[in-house]
Backbone as numpy.savetxt, mean C-alpha at the origin, in Angstrom:
# Nx Ny Nz CAx CAy CAz Cx Cy Cz
-2.42 7.65 -24.20 -2.79 8.35 -22.98 -3.78 9.45 -23.32
-4.73 9.64 -22.46 -5.73 10.65 -22.61 -5.50 11.70 -21.54
-4.81 12.81 -21.86 -4.46 13.79 -20.85 -3.43 13.19 -19.90
-3.63 13.37 -18.61 -2.72 12.81 -17.60 -3.20 11.48 -17.08
-4.32 10.98 -17.54 -4.88 9.73 -17.03 -4.64 8.60 -18.03
-4.46 7.40 -17.50 -4.33 6.25 -18.39 -5.64 6.02 -19.12
-5.55 5.64 -20.36 -6.75 5.46 -21.18 -7.51 4.20 -20.76
-8.76 4.15 -21.14 -9.61 2.99 -20.85 -8.99 1.73 -21.43
-8.50 1.79 -22.67 -7.94 0.60 -23.31 -6.77 0.04 -22.52
-5.88 0.91 -22.05 -4.72 0.44 -21.30 -5.18 -0.23 -20.01
-6.05 0.42 -19.26 -6.50 -0.14 -17.99 -7.34 -1.39 -18.19
-8.15 -1.44 -19.24 -8.98 -2.62 -19.46 -8.10 -3.83 -19.77
-7.06 -3.61 -20.57 -6.18 -4.72 -20.94 -5.41 -5.25 -19.74
-5.11 -4.41 -18.78 -4.29 -4.85 -17.67 -5.08 -4.98 -16.37
-6.36 -5.32 -16.49 -7.17 -5.52 -15.28 -6.40 -6.40 -14.32
-6.32 -5.94 -13.10 -5.52 -6.66 -12.14 -5.84 -6.17 -10.74
-5.32 -6.88 -9.77 -5.35 -6.42 -8.39 -3.92 -6.07 -8.04
-3.71 -4.81 -7.68 -2.39 -4.31 -7.35 -2.32 -4.04 -5.85
-1.34 -4.65 -5.19 -1.12 -4.45 -3.76 0.11 -3.59 -3.59
-0.04 -2.46 -2.94 1.10 -1.58 -2.67 1.26 -1.53 -1.17
2.33 -2.12 -0.69 2.54 -2.25 0.74 3.84 -1.58 1.16
4.03 -1.50 2.44 5.22 -0.91 3.02 4.92 -0.54 4.46
5.95 -0.19 5.18 5.77 0.15 6.59 5.13 1.52 6.74
4.80 1.86 7.96 4.25 3.18 8.25 5.29 4.24 7.94
4.82 5.39 7.46 5.71 6.50 7.14 6.37 6.40 5.79
5.99 5.43 5.00 6.66 5.20 3.72 6.02 5.99 2.58
4.78 6.45 2.77 4.12 7.26 1.75 2.91 6.63 1.08
2.36 5.58 1.67 1.23 4.88 1.04 -0.01 5.78 0.95
-0.34 6.46 2.03 -1.54 7.31 2.03 -1.39 8.47 1.06
-0.22 9.05 1.02 0.05 10.15 0.07 -0.05 9.64 -1.36
0.40 8.42 -1.59 0.36 7.84 -2.93 -1.06 7.72 -3.46
-2.00 7.45 -2.58 -3.40 7.28 -3.02 -3.88 8.50 -3.78
-3.62 9.69 -3.26 -4.08 10.91 -3.96 -3.33 11.10 -5.28
-2.04 10.74 -5.31 -1.28 10.84 -6.55 -1.86 9.91 -7.63
-2.19 8.69 -7.23 -2.75 7.74 -8.20 -4.12 8.18 -8.68
-4.91 8.76 -7.78 -6.24 9.24 -8.17 -6.13 10.35 -9.21
-5.05 11.13 -9.17 -4.84 12.18 -10.16 -4.37 11.62 -11.50
-3.65 10.50 -11.46 -3.01 9.98 -12.66 -3.76 8.85 -13.36
-4.69 8.21 -12.67 -5.41 7.08 -13.23 -6.90 7.39 -13.36
-7.55 6.71 -14.26 -8.99 6.86 -14.45 -9.68 6.04 -13.36
-10.17 6.72 -12.33 -10.75 6.03 -11.19 -12.12 5.42 -11.47
-12.66 5.66 -12.65 -13.93 4.99 -12.98 -13.69 3.53 -13.33
-12.46 3.19 -13.73 -12.14 1.81 -14.07 -10.98 1.24 -13.26
-10.34 2.08 -12.48 -9.26 1.63 -11.60 -9.61 2.09 -10.19
-10.11 1.18 -9.40 -10.58 1.49 -8.06 -9.40 1.51 -7.09
-9.24 2.62 -6.37 -8.10 2.81 -5.48 -8.60 2.83 -4.04
-8.00 1.99 -3.19 -8.46 1.88 -1.80 -7.31 1.99 -0.81
-7.61 2.63 0.30 -6.71 2.65 1.46 -7.07 1.43 2.29
-6.09 0.60 2.57 -6.31 -0.63 3.34 -7.06 -0.36 4.64
-6.82 0.80 5.25 -7.43 1.14 6.54 -8.75 1.91 6.42
-9.28 2.06 5.23 -10.44 2.94 5.06 -11.69 2.47 5.80
-11.74 1.21 6.18 -12.90 0.72 6.95 -12.69 0.90 8.45
-11.54 1.48 8.83 -11.23 1.72 10.24 -10.27 0.69 10.79
-9.52 1.12 11.78 -8.56 0.25 12.45 -9.04 0.05 13.89
-9.25 -1.18 14.30 -9.75 -1.43 15.66 -8.67 -1.22 16.72
-9.08 -1.15 17.95 -8.13 -1.09 19.06 -7.24 -2.33 19.00
-5.96 -2.12 19.24 -4.99 -3.22 19.25 -5.07 -4.08 17.99
-5.09 -3.41 16.84 -5.13 -4.14 15.57 -4.01 -5.18 15.54
-4.35 -6.38 15.12 -3.39 -7.48 15.18 -3.39 -8.26 13.87
-2.67 -9.37 13.88 -2.53 -10.22 12.71 -3.89 -10.74 12.22
-4.76 -11.10 13.14 -6.08 -11.62 12.76 -6.85 -10.56 11.98
-6.84 -9.33 12.48 -7.54 -8.23 11.80 -6.90 -7.98 10.43
-5.55 -7.92 10.39 -4.85 -7.63 9.13 -5.13 -8.70 8.09
-5.13 -9.98 8.48 -5.42 -11.07 7.54 -6.86 -10.96 7.03
-7.77 -10.62 7.93 -9.17 -10.47 7.54 -9.35 -9.32 6.55
-8.67 -8.20 6.80 -8.77 -7.06 5.88 -8.11 -7.38 4.54
-7.00 -8.09 4.57 -6.33 -8.47 3.31 -7.27 -9.33 2.47
-7.93 -10.27 3.11 -8.89 -11.11 2.39 -10.07 -10.27 1.89
-10.56 -9.36 2.71 -11.66 -8.48 2.29 -11.28 -7.72 1.02
-10.09 -7.11 1.01 -9.70 -6.30 -0.16 -9.42 -7.17 -1.37
-8.95 -8.38 -1.17 -8.77 -9.29 -2.30 -10.13 -9.64 -2.90
-11.13 -9.84 -2.04 -12.49 -10.11 -2.54 -13.05 -8.91 -3.29
-12.80 -7.71 -2.79 -13.22 -6.49 -3.50 -12.54 -6.45 -4.86
-11.24 -6.75 -4.88 -10.51 -6.77 -6.14 -11.06 -7.79 -7.12
-11.42 -8.95 -6.61 -11.99 -10.00 -7.45 -13.33 -9.54 -8.03
-14.18 -8.92 -7.20 -15.45 -8.39 -7.69 -15.23 -7.34 -8.76
-14.23 -6.50 -8.57 -13.93 -5.47 -9.56 -13.43 -6.09 -10.86
-12.64 -7.16 -10.78 -12.19 -7.84 -11.99 -13.38 -8.35 -12.80
-14.35 -8.91 -12.12 -15.55 -9.43 -12.78 -16.29 -8.30 -13.50
-16.25 -7.10 -12.93 -16.90 -5.94 -13.55 -16.02 -5.27 -14.60
-14.80 -5.79 -14.80 -13.90 -5.22 -15.80 -13.01 -4.11 -15.26
-12.87 -4.02 -13.96 -12.07 -2.96 -13.35 -10.82 -3.52 -12.68
-9.82 -2.66 -12.57 -8.63 -2.97 -11.78 -8.83 -2.42 -10.38
-8.03 -2.92 -9.44 -8.09 -2.45 -8.06 -6.67 -2.24 -7.55
-6.48 -1.13 -6.86 -5.21 -0.85 -6.19 -5.52 -0.73 -4.71
-4.78 -1.49 -3.90 -4.94 -1.44 -2.44 -3.61 -0.97 -1.86
-3.64 0.14 -1.14 -2.44 0.69 -0.51 -2.55 0.53 0.99
-1.61 -0.16 1.61 -1.64 -0.30 3.05 -0.60 -1.27 3.56
-0.54 -1.39 4.87 0.41 -2.29 5.51 -0.13 -3.71 5.43
0.39 -4.46 4.46 -0.01 -5.86 4.27 1.26 -6.69 4.19
1.22 -7.88 4.75 2.38 -8.76 4.69 2.26 -9.69 3.49
3.40 -9.96 2.86 3.41 -10.74 1.63 2.75 -12.11 1.76
3.03 -12.89 2.80 2.38 -14.21 2.91 0.86 -14.10 3.04
0.39 -13.05 3.69 -1.05 -12.86 3.86 -1.71 -12.46 2.54
-1.00 -11.69 1.72 -1.51 -11.36 0.39 -1.60 -12.65 -0.43
-0.53 -13.43 -0.42 -0.51 -14.68 -1.19 -1.62 -15.62 -0.74
-1.82 -15.71 0.56 -2.88 -16.59 1.10 -4.26 -16.14 0.62
-4.49 -14.83 0.62 -5.81 -14.33 0.19 -6.01 -14.54 -1.31
-4.96 -14.36 -2.09 -5.06 -14.59 -3.54 -5.36 -16.05 -3.84
-4.68 -16.93 -3.13 -4.91 -18.37 -3.32 -6.33 -18.73 -2.93
-6.80 -18.20 -1.82 -8.15 -18.52 -1.35 -9.20 -18.06 -2.35
-9.00 -16.90 -2.94 -9.97 -16.35 -3.89 -9.69 -16.76 -5.34
-8.61 -17.51 -5.54 -8.25 -18.03 -6.86 -8.09 -16.92 -7.90
-7.35 -15.90 -7.53 -7.02 -14.80 -8.44 -5.53 -14.53 -8.35
-5.05 -13.74 -9.29 -3.64 -13.36 -9.34 -3.55 -11.87 -9.05
-2.51 -11.47 -8.35 -2.29 -10.06 -8.06 -0.85 -9.68 -8.30
-0.61 -8.40 -8.37 0.73 -7.85 -8.54 1.08 -7.07 -7.28
2.34 -7.19 -6.85 2.74 -6.62 -5.57 3.90 -5.65 -5.73
3.79 -4.52 -5.04 4.83 -3.50 -5.02 5.15 -3.16 -3.57
6.42 -2.98 -3.28 6.85 -2.53 -1.96 7.36 -1.10 -2.06
6.79 -0.22 -1.24 7.36 1.10 -1.07 8.37 0.98 0.06
9.57 1.48 -0.16 10.66 1.32 0.79 11.32 2.67 1.05
12.14 2.73 2.07 12.95 3.93 2.38 14.04 3.52 3.35
15.01 4.39 3.53 16.07 4.07 4.47 15.61 4.31 5.91
16.38 3.79 6.84 16.04 3.83 8.27 15.79 5.26 8.77
16.64 6.19 8.37 16.52 7.57 8.83 15.22 8.21 8.36
14.89 7.99 7.11 13.66 8.57 6.54 12.43 8.00 7.24
12.40 6.69 7.43 11.23 6.07 8.09 11.07 6.65 9.50
12.17 6.70 10.25 12.11 7.22 11.62 11.66 8.68 11.62
12.25 9.48 10.75 11.91 10.91 10.68 10.43 11.11 10.34
9.93 10.37 9.37 8.53 10.53 8.96 7.56 10.10 10.06
7.86 9.00 10.72 6.95 8.53 11.78 6.97 9.47 12.97
8.15 9.82 13.45 8.22 10.70 14.61 7.65 12.08 14.29
7.80 12.52 13.05 7.26 13.81 12.63 5.75 13.90 12.75
5.08 12.76 12.65 3.62 12.74 12.79 3.16 13.08 14.20
4.02 12.84 15.18 3.59 12.93 16.57 4.15 14.13 17.32
5.02 14.92 16.68 5.50 16.15 17.30 4.32 17.10 17.41
4.11 17.62 18.59 2.99 18.55 18.83 1.64 17.95 18.44
1.49 16.63 18.59 0.24 15.97 18.24 -0.14 14.96 19.32
-0.51 15.46 20.52 -0.85 14.52 21.60 -2.04 13.61 21.26
-2.99 14.10 20.48 -4.12 13.26 20.07 -3.65 12.10 19.20
-2.68 12.37 18.33 -2.12 11.33 17.49 -1.39 10.27 18.31
-0.68 10.72 19.35 0.02 9.78 20.23 -1.00 8.88 20.93
-2.10 9.47 21.40 -3.15 8.68 22.05 -3.78 7.69 21.08
-4.01 8.11 19.85 -4.60 7.22 18.85 -3.63 6.08 18.50
-2.35 6.40 18.42 -1.35 5.36 18.16 -1.36 4.33 19.29
-1.40 4.80 20.51 -1.43 3.90 21.66 -2.70 3.04 21.64
-3.83 3.65 21.26 -5.09 2.90 21.17 -5.00 1.81 20.11
-4.45 2.17 18.94 -4.44 1.24 17.81 -3.41 0.12 17.97
-2.21 0.47 18.44 -1.15 -0.55 18.48 -0.45 -0.67 19.83
-0.82 0.18 20.80 -0.25 0.07 22.14 1.23 0.40 22.22
1.70 1.36 21.41 3.13 1.69 21.40 3.34 3.20 21.47
4.54 3.58 21.93 4.97 4.97 21.87 5.43 5.26 20.45
5.50 6.53 20.05 6.02 6.84 18.71 7.43 6.30 18.48
8.28 6.36 19.49 9.66 5.88 19.35 9.70 4.36 19.11
8.92 3.62 19.88 8.86 2.17 19.72 8.24 1.81 18.37
7.21 2.56 18.00 6.54 2.34 16.72 7.52 2.57 15.57
8.32 3.63 15.63 9.31 3.92 14.59 10.35 2.81 14.54
10.86 2.42 15.69 11.87 1.36 15.76 11.35 0.05 15.17
10.13 -0.31 15.53 9.53 -1.54 14.99 9.37 -1.48 13.48
8.97 -0.31 12.97 8.77 -0.17 11.52 10.09 -0.23 10.77
11.15 0.30 11.35 12.47 0.19 10.72 12.86 -1.28 10.61
12.65 -2.05 11.66 12.98 -3.47 11.64 12.14 -4.20 10.59
10.84 -3.95 10.59 9.95 -4.61 9.62 10.33 -4.24 8.19
10.74 -3.00 7.99 11.10 -2.58 6.62 12.27 -3.41 6.09
13.22 -3.74 6.95 14.34 -4.57 6.49 13.86 -5.97 6.11
12.90 -6.49 6.86 12.33 -7.81 6.53 11.56 -7.74 5.21
10.72 -6.73 5.06 9.96 -6.54 3.82 10.90 -6.45 2.62
11.96 -5.65 2.76 12.91 -5.43 1.67 13.52 -6.75 1.20
13.98 -7.56 2.14 14.59 -8.84 1.78 13.58 -9.78 1.14
12.38 -9.84 1.70 11.35 -10.71 1.13 10.96 -10.27 -0.28
10.83 -8.96 -0.48 10.45 -8.44 -1.80 11.53 -8.72 -2.84
12.78 -8.54 -2.45 13.89 -8.83 -3.37 13.89 -10.31 -3.75
13.73 -11.16 -2.74 13.74 -12.60 -2.98 12.60 -13.03 -3.91
11.43 -12.42 -3.74 10.27 -12.78 -4.55 10.23 -12.08 -5.90
11.09 -11.10 -6.10 11.11 -10.36 -7.36 9.99 -9.33 -7.49
9.48 -8.85 -6.36 8.44 -7.82 -6.39 9.03 -6.48 -6.80
8.20 -5.63 -7.34 8.62 -4.28 -7.71 8.84 -3.48 -6.43
9.97 -2.78 -6.35 10.31 -1.99 -5.16 10.57 -0.55 -5.59
9.96 0.39 -4.88 10.21 1.81 -5.10 10.80 2.38 -3.82
12.03 2.87 -3.89 12.66 3.52 -2.75 12.19 4.97 -2.73
11.40 5.32 -1.73 10.80 6.65 -1.64 11.69 7.65 -0.92
12.87 7.23 -0.46 13.74 8.07 0.36 13.98 9.45 -0.23
14.32 9.50 -1.50 14.67 10.78 -2.14 13.68 11.20 -3.22
12.49 10.63 -3.20 11.49 10.95 -4.22 10.37 11.80 -3.63
9.85 12.71 -4.43 8.66 13.47 -4.03 7.45 12.57 -4.18
6.33 12.90 -3.55 5.11 12.10 -3.74 4.73 11.97 -5.22
4.91 13.05 -5.98 4.58 13.00 -7.41 5.49 12.01 -8.15
6.77 11.98 -7.79 7.70 11.05 -8.43 7.36 9.60 -8.07
6.95 9.37 -6.83 6.54 8.02 -6.42 5.32 7.60 -7.23
4.34 8.50 -7.36 3.14 8.22 -8.15 3.49 7.87 -9.59
4.42 8.60 -10.16 4.84 8.34 -11.54 5.49 6.97 -11.66
6.34 6.61 -10.69 6.97 5.28 -10.69 5.90 4.16 -10.68
4.89 4.34 -9.84 3.84 3.32 -9.73 3.03 3.23 -11.02
2.68 4.37 -11.58 1.92 4.37 -12.85 2.76 3.71 -13.94
4.05 3.99 -13.99 4.92 3.34 -14.99 4.94 1.83 -14.80
4.99 1.39 -13.55 4.97 -0.04 -13.25 3.66 -0.67 -13.74
2.55 -0.01 -13.47 1.24 -0.52 -13.90 1.19 -0.60 -15.43
1.70 0.43 -16.11 1.69 0.42 -17.56 2.52 -0.73 -18.12
3.63 -1.05 -17.49 4.48 -2.14 -17.96 3.82 -3.50 -17.84
2.84 -3.61 -16.95 2.19 -4.90 -16.72 1.04 -5.17 -17.67
0.76 -4.21 -18.55 -0.36 -4.42 -19.48 -0.10 -5.53 -20.46
């Protein structure tokens, strides 16, 4: 290790496309800044799945298209000798479909939390934030309460699918953002 960042040799040996998914409120966006502090971003490209923008009424078609886009970015980075980390709400079958289409292999991690934490984090975003409520309605057509409820349900589905597939799971319920970042970096190091 070189300081707090992974060395070039470690990252070069483990060139890969890393997908970090989970429901809203799980800590994916916060994780991006933690990873940027801990990894050498000149050789490990870190992306927010939503960084190109989220359209009105974002749906499965948009999500599949974005998943394929980021897999292609990851493939281009592999050719250049770089790893790619994509953090965002992606479904496992859509990740698998994009990897198969691009003929590359990726590693998948699920960020998880208990029902209370997910609900608390999502609803906390919209307290005293009428603009956020309007943006949520624009993007997905839901109230914060419905959005939280839907994410709790999806999290249980994600959890079962990830366990069945043997994906790496980090329960963020009782972890600080820094601890979550450390867990992910340790996972990446183990895959070298």
